[in-house]
C-alpha atoms as one frame of an Amber mdcrd trajectory, in Angstrom:
protein
 -51.900 144.828 -92.108 -51.010 141.413 -93.528 -50.046 140.187 -90.052 -53.439
 141.300 -88.711 -55.315 139.337 -91.396 -53.095 136.292 -90.760 -53.831 136.370
 -87.008 -57.574 136.660 -87.677 -57.422 133.722 -90.127 -55.557 131.584 -87.541
 -58.187 132.399 -84.883 -60.996 131.479 -87.255 -59.401 128.190 -88.265 -58.881
 127.282 -84.607 -62.632 127.498 -84.080 -63.252 125.221 -87.048 -63.290 121.766
 -85.437 -65.236 118.781 -86.894 -67.324 116.870 -84.353 -68.464 113.249 -84.782
 -69.937 110.453 -82.638 -69.469 106.692 -82.570 -72.366 104.710 -84.021 -73.690
 101.232 -83.205 -76.069  99.514 -85.596 -77.540  96.047 -85.995 -76.485  94.047
 -89.022 -78.907  94.797 -91.834 -79.869  98.162 -90.371 -79.046 101.763 -91.355
 -76.019 103.667 -90.031 -76.150 107.470 -89.948 -72.784 109.264 -89.843 -72.865
 112.987 -89.032 -69.976 115.495 -89.020 -70.661 118.993 -87.640 -68.567 122.149
 -87.713 -69.669 124.994 -85.468 -67.645 127.669 -87.270 -66.867 127.213 -90.924
 -65.796 129.772 -93.495 -66.804 127.801 -96.585 -64.238 125.061 -95.974 -64.978
 121.665 -97.592 -65.963 118.592 -95.504 -65.278 114.984 -96.464 -66.311 111.508
 -95.198 -64.035 108.503 -95.864 -64.386 104.816 -94.930 -61.963 102.600 -92.927
 -60.074 101.881 -96.189 -59.579 105.662 -96.567 -61.819 105.726 -99.633 -63.713
 108.978-100.014 -67.438 108.503 -99.665 -68.635 112.109-100.005 -66.790 115.381
-100.623 -69.260 118.041 -99.602 -72.391 117.065-101.560 -70.515 115.116-104.225
 -70.575 111.314-104.061 -67.163 109.774-104.627 -67.689 106.020-104.157 -70.084
 103.972-106.208 -72.093 102.199-103.586 -75.860 102.352-103.823 -76.154 101.762
-100.082 -74.475 105.110 -99.302 -76.645 108.192 -99.585 -76.379 111.880 -98.754
 -78.603 113.061 -95.890 -77.492 116.693 -95.496 -74.686 118.830 -96.882 -73.953
 122.390 -95.708 -71.013 124.430 -94.488 -71.789 123.322 -90.937 -72.769 119.680
 -91.444 -72.167 116.678 -93.676 -74.415 113.676 -92.913 -74.541 110.408 -94.843
 -76.313 107.072 -94.367 -75.279 103.481 -95.061 -78.185 101.089 -95.495 -78.206
  97.292 -95.234 -75.098  97.404 -93.065 -72.878  94.312 -93.045 -70.205  93.180
 -90.611 -67.542  94.245 -93.152 -68.735  97.856 -92.830 -67.496  97.947 -89.250
 -64.499 100.153 -88.592 -63.251 103.695 -88.142 -64.720 106.405 -90.407 -63.020
 109.790 -90.809 -64.476 113.263 -91.216 -61.944 115.719 -92.684 -62.187 119.523
 -92.627 -59.850 120.966 -95.238 -58.372 123.849 -93.312 -54.644 124.578 -93.135
 -53.680 122.210 -91.725 -56.468 119.644 -92.308 -58.499 118.790 -89.186 -60.087
 115.384 -88.713 -62.510 113.634 -86.379 -63.058 109.874 -86.258 -66.221 107.871
 -85.587 -66.190 104.129 -84.990 -69.022 102.166 -86.564 -69.891  99.018 -84.555
 -72.025  96.411 -86.295 -73.863  93.906 -84.090 -74.224  90.393 -85.448 -77.735
  89.060 -84.864 -77.725  85.517 -83.425 -79.597  82.901 -85.402 -82.647  81.175
 -83.956 -81.408  78.628 -81.411 -81.816  74.893 -81.809 -82.074  72.226 -79.095
 -80.578  68.820 -79.851 -80.110  65.622 -77.850 -83.765  64.670 -77.368 -85.056
  62.008 -79.731 -88.240  60.860 -78.015 -89.613  59.557 -74.718 -87.018  58.808
 -72.047 -87.190  56.382 -69.153 -87.363  57.571 -65.582 -83.835  57.578 -64.163
 -82.082  58.045 -67.520 -79.513  60.824 -67.967 -80.726  63.438 -70.448 -78.283
  65.786 -72.218 -79.701  68.730 -74.153 -77.543  71.062 -76.245 -78.580  74.542
 -77.344 -76.710  76.148 -80.247 -76.840  79.529 -81.938 -74.536  81.105 -84.540
 -73.896  84.538 -86.031 -73.816  86.613 -82.875 -71.403  89.515 -82.409 -70.422
  89.885 -79.666 -71.025  86.364 -78.328 -74.628  85.809 -77.268 -75.689  84.622
 -73.829 -77.710  81.422 -73.348 -80.153  80.809 -70.495 -82.100  77.629 -69.660
 -85.608  77.408 -68.175 -87.726  74.558 -66.792 -91.204  75.855 -67.542 -90.894
  79.356 -66.065 -88.121  78.535 -63.565 -84.575  79.395 -64.598 -81.903  76.678
 -64.409 -78.484  77.828 -63.230 -76.336  74.702 -63.534 -75.184  74.178 -67.148
 -72.094  74.246 -69.390 -71.358  77.206 -71.695 -68.928  77.301 -74.648 -68.282
  79.745 -77.491 -66.279  79.569 -80.724 -65.185  82.562 -82.767 -65.495  82.550
 -86.544 -62.504  84.589 -87.631 -63.767  85.034 -91.197 -67.215  86.322 -90.308
 -66.200  88.056 -87.065 -69.069  86.272 -85.332 -69.469  83.649 -82.627 -71.117
  80.256 -82.386 -72.334  79.603 -78.860 -73.087  76.199 -77.284 -74.695  75.324
 -73.975 -75.210  71.831 -72.549 -77.755  70.873 -69.892 -77.490  67.489 -68.107
 -80.099  66.079 -65.715 -81.606  62.771 -64.552 -85.153  62.252 -65.845 -87.840
  62.089 -63.172 -91.580  61.486 -63.406 -92.036  65.104 -62.359 -90.319  66.075
 -65.642 -93.071  64.459 -67.699 -94.777  67.189 -69.734 -92.250  69.830 -68.664
 -91.118  72.351 -71.298 -87.363  72.995 -71.400 -86.536  76.358 -72.986 -83.261
  77.715 -74.344 -83.294  81.522 -74.505 -80.813  83.722 -76.351 -80.047  87.142
 -74.886 -78.202  89.657 -77.061 -78.117  93.442 -77.334 -79.109  93.211 -80.993
 -82.406  91.552 -80.043 -83.615  94.480 -77.957 -86.421  93.231 -75.670 -87.465
  90.249 -77.798 -85.192  87.261 -77.099 -85.035  84.218 -79.329 -86.290  80.999
 -77.726 -86.216  77.307 -78.594 -88.462  74.887 -76.678 -88.524  71.145 -76.097
 -91.292  69.323 -74.240 -90.214  66.213 -72.357 -92.027  62.872 -72.236 -90.865
  60.613 -69.403 -92.050  56.991 -69.153 -92.459  55.527 -65.653 -94.340  52.704
 -63.973 -97.642  53.513 -62.252 -98.033  54.998 -58.808-101.140  53.792 -56.930
-103.188  55.300 -54.082-106.411  54.061 -52.400-108.915  56.624 -51.101-111.672
  55.234 -48.801-115.058  56.953 -48.557-115.098  56.502 -44.777-112.349  56.412
 -42.184-114.497  54.322 -39.780-116.543  51.848 -41.846-119.498  50.414 -39.865
-121.622  47.321 -40.177-124.543  47.730 -42.540-123.051  50.736 -44.319-121.629
  51.039 -47.851-117.903  51.616 -48.434-116.258  52.780 -51.670-112.531  52.444
 -52.274-111.207  54.669 -55.083-108.017  53.414 -56.721-106.073  56.313 -58.240
-103.254  55.313 -60.580-100.870  57.512 -62.569 -98.203  56.443 -65.043 -96.740
  57.006 -68.499 -98.013  55.380 -70.652-101.415  55.607 -68.989-102.015  52.430
 -66.910-104.474  49.819 -68.038-107.587  49.078 -65.951-106.743  48.338 -62.314
-107.199  44.962 -60.574-108.675  44.531 -57.076-107.848  41.628 -54.742-108.748
  40.617 -51.212-106.161  38.807 -49.097-104.256  37.890 -52.269-107.259  36.342
 -54.065-110.096  37.563 -56.254-112.949  39.552 -54.774-115.110  36.847 -53.056
-118.619  38.284 -52.927-119.670  39.670 -56.279-123.224  40.313 -55.088-122.184
  42.892 -52.498-118.844  43.858 -54.056-118.551  45.520 -57.471-115.716  47.191
 -59.388-116.300  49.952 -61.929-113.720  52.374 -63.359-111.238  51.386 -60.666
-113.697  51.963 -57.802-114.503  49.064 -55.455-117.931  49.332 -53.794-118.861
  47.107 -50.825-122.479  47.264 -49.652-123.981  45.996 -46.358-120.641  45.765
 -44.594-120.153  42.997 -42.034-117.310  41.402 -40.085-116.597  38.897 -42.870
-115.458  41.789 -45.060-112.457  42.452 -42.803-109.148  41.880 -44.552-106.464
  43.392 -46.796-107.623  44.822 -50.124-105.029  45.471 -52.821-105.260  47.613
 -55.949-102.749  46.945 -58.754-102.085  48.988 -61.912 -99.957  47.993 -64.908
 -98.493  49.707 -67.976 -95.762  48.790 -70.456 -93.066  49.943 -68.036 -94.078
  47.865 -65.022 -96.582  47.122 -62.269 -97.275  48.700 -58.916 -99.896  48.356
 -56.183-100.901  49.400 -52.686-102.883  47.846 -49.795-105.837  48.936 -47.676
-106.667  47.099 -44.446-110.431  47.044 -43.785-111.803  46.706 -40.273-115.582
  46.877 -39.949-116.770  48.424 -36.658-119.884  47.610 -34.613-122.048  50.774
 -34.451-123.189  50.017 -30.898-119.598  49.724 -29.699-118.790  53.067 -31.283
-121.723  54.802 -29.506-120.381  56.763 -26.523-122.063  56.746 -22.995-124.934
  59.204 -22.640-124.572  59.638 -18.837-122.284  58.805 -15.908-120.896  55.262
 -15.581-123.025  53.843 -12.722-121.014  50.650 -12.503-117.839  52.611 -11.934
-119.480  54.820  -9.327-120.911  51.766  -7.521-117.512  50.120  -7.421-115.896
  53.221  -5.936-118.614  53.477  -3.248-118.227  49.776  -2.336-114.488  50.197
  -1.885-114.952  53.277   0.302-117.529  51.435   2.522-115.286  48.394   2.839
-112.274  50.475   3.850-114.396  52.394   6.367-115.716  49.193   7.965-112.193
  47.788   8.235-111.014  50.928   9.992-113.939  50.799  12.434-113.241  47.136
  13.281-109.522  47.756  13.855-110.198  50.809  15.996-112.817  48.910  18.075
-110.444  46.030  18.777-107.729  48.492  19.785-109.980  50.343  22.245-111.345
  47.113  23.734-107.842  45.779  24.412-106.728  48.923  26.234-109.903  49.055
  28.344-109.368  45.429  29.582-105.801  46.214  30.605-107.069  49.183  32.643
-109.655  47.088  34.508-107.117  44.343  35.223-104.647  46.820  36.770-107.426
  48.395  38.773-108.419  45.007  40.346-104.883  44.073  41.431-104.437  44.231
  45.271-108.144  43.852  45.996-108.214  40.147  45.404-106.329  39.253  48.657
-108.025  41.867  50.940-109.826  40.429  54.008-112.581  42.966  53.874-114.030
  45.652  51.629-112.261  48.600  53.198-108.891  46.959  52.830-109.639  46.082
  49.176-110.422  49.714  48.364-107.230  50.877  50.033-105.145  48.258  48.195
-106.764  49.166  44.880-105.978  52.855  45.393-102.409  51.922  46.237-102.067
  49.830  43.139-103.361  52.703  41.024-100.855  55.065  42.633 -98.031  52.608
  42.034 -99.069  52.297  38.399 -98.997  56.063  38.007 -95.578  56.131  39.662
 -94.383  53.487  37.273 -95.735  55.444  34.344 -93.952  58.537  35.536 -90.792
  56.537  36.058 -90.835  55.067  32.622 -91.505  58.466  31.115
């Protein structure tokens, strides 16, 4: 009978197994540790910390720590909570079920160190175009080490240096990232952002921003109101200048000198207006802009066109047609003259050959006979030569 009770007790104790789960919590948060026992015959349950100090024995608190509280205590579950968790709370916690022998289950508490708000250093004010700029982003207190990403406005920058240092006392990391680039006028007004990504930040990353101011000499462009300026019309030349600092008022020149005709030519807000255009206005017009960094300018070559010369023909070109007809008539006449001379020459040769032999005949009958003979001889000669 005793053996039967012992076997039943062994079977029951084998089914009494404590079950725990690992827990991850952000520094400053609340960690909930739960130990469950599916089958328990009134056996006590205990939670202890990584230093093997008892926290709770069933529903009785053993360690004086106001951050540790009881959540639930029963024969099947012992749950406790640790509020305002610190990095020193990290470690392996043990749930013990006091059977014979004692059964335990361990749960590892991971505490995430929240990275501090990042800071960008290395920018002390406006930079000159062409200068090398080095920006450094730094954040401390992350565990594990945080990740740093750089952005130019909304475009991510991939080329940068990344370093991390571990603080052995605080179990955290200090992370550095350095971004080097050559300042360009296109960087003026650009916002450089340093973003910290870390699992403790959930979906809200920490960001530091730095807007750049780049000084550069002006760029100048002339925009004419007409591509084909004509005599008698009005032409406006718009001088667009851009620079940092903003350029002073622009200066207009013609052929290297001041604007000559102030009655027809006026300048207002960088716009040169020329009224009643004529050929004397032809030349090279230059617009120059200046700021504290330097000076720059560009040229516009003006050529005034005659409206009548620009008007296209309304019908066929009669002069061209007349010229073609005259050439055709001349060529035709030349061909007729050459052909006539050729035919006349061959007809004379025929008559001459026909008269040979009749010149020496004593009478008319003999002349006819001699002429016929000469014609026959000529035909024989032609056949012979053929």
